[in-house]
Every structure is written in structure tokens, then in C-alpha cells.
C-alpha positions, 0 to 999 in steps of 0.5 A: 523475453526470457526465451529470447535471451535464454542463453544469458545469465538470469540474475534475480533481485527482489525486495518482495520474494514470492513463494506460492503454489503458482509463483516461486522465486526459488523454483525459477532462480534456485536457493538465494545466494545472499539475503538482506533483511528489512531489519538489517537494512534499517539498522544499516541506515539504508531503509527508514524505520517505520510504524504501522498504524492499524485503522479498522473501519466498520467496512474492514471489520464487517466487510462490505456488500454493495446493494444490487445494481450499485454503480461506481462513479463511472457508471460501472456496475459493482460486482455484488459480493463480499468485499474486505480489507484486502479489496479496499483501495485495490479492487474497490474504493469506498471514498468515505472509508478512505477519507476516514482512514486519512483523517485518523492518520492525520489525528495520529500525526497531530498527536505525535511530537515526531513529524515523519516523512510521508510516503503514499503508495497504495495503488495508482487507482487511488493514489490521486484520491488518497494522496493529492486530495486527502493531504491538504497543502497546509498539512504538507507545509506543516510537515516541511516546517516541522522537518527543518 
């Protein structure tokens, strides 16, 4: 597509600039003409402030290696290698881990007096699992009541 429109001006806008050996926004577009930081977006009221809650499970701390010939729920053999936090819910879904993380987030939310709006964005692979199944209807109703 870029070749087809090679005579057009290419405008690059990104919220996630990438600079690696393989990918570089600067190499393609040149130095940025303007930048707008996450902090500035929050201060200006365009972005919501957030708090990161680190939840470390045994699988996160120690890694996970499936036993030989272990299959997933679709019957596909899971590659036997060391999986770590970067893999979970992207390359491999450990349903018990996902449920534990959801439960700990829920416990955190119950303990706080501020009821934030929730946004669930991990991957489409686990979104139905983590969002629809893990957050009960009563939880969502409770959030709605607390927000009013």
C-alpha cells in the first residue's frame, strides 16, 4: 500500500513508538516534530490516570514448562519450552492463573474506596475468558452503582 501511494505524504501518528533493531519509527518517518507524553495527557484531562497492580503468581515467578505431549483445550500439543509472564495470556493461557489474577484484582477493588472504571485489554485470545467470564454481572452492577 505504501508503494502504491508512494507520491503521497506519509504522516505518522502513534501512541506506541517503536525503536528496535528490526522496527524504527524514526528511521521511517524521521525525528518527531512534536511529542505528547502520557503524563501530559493525564494532566490535561485527555487520558485517565491509572494504577498498576503487580500480581505475581508461582508461574510468573518460576516460569512454566508443560509436561511432554500436553495438549490445550482444543487438542493441540503445547510446545514444550519455558513460558514466562510475557507469554501468559498471549502465547499460552493458564486458566487457573487467569482466574487467580482476576480474583486478586477483585480483592484489591473490594478493599479500595474508589471504584474505577475497568478496561480489559489484553488480547483477543483471552478477552472473552478474562473479561466476560471472570467479571461477574454482580461485579459490573456494583461498579455501576458505585459510579453514580
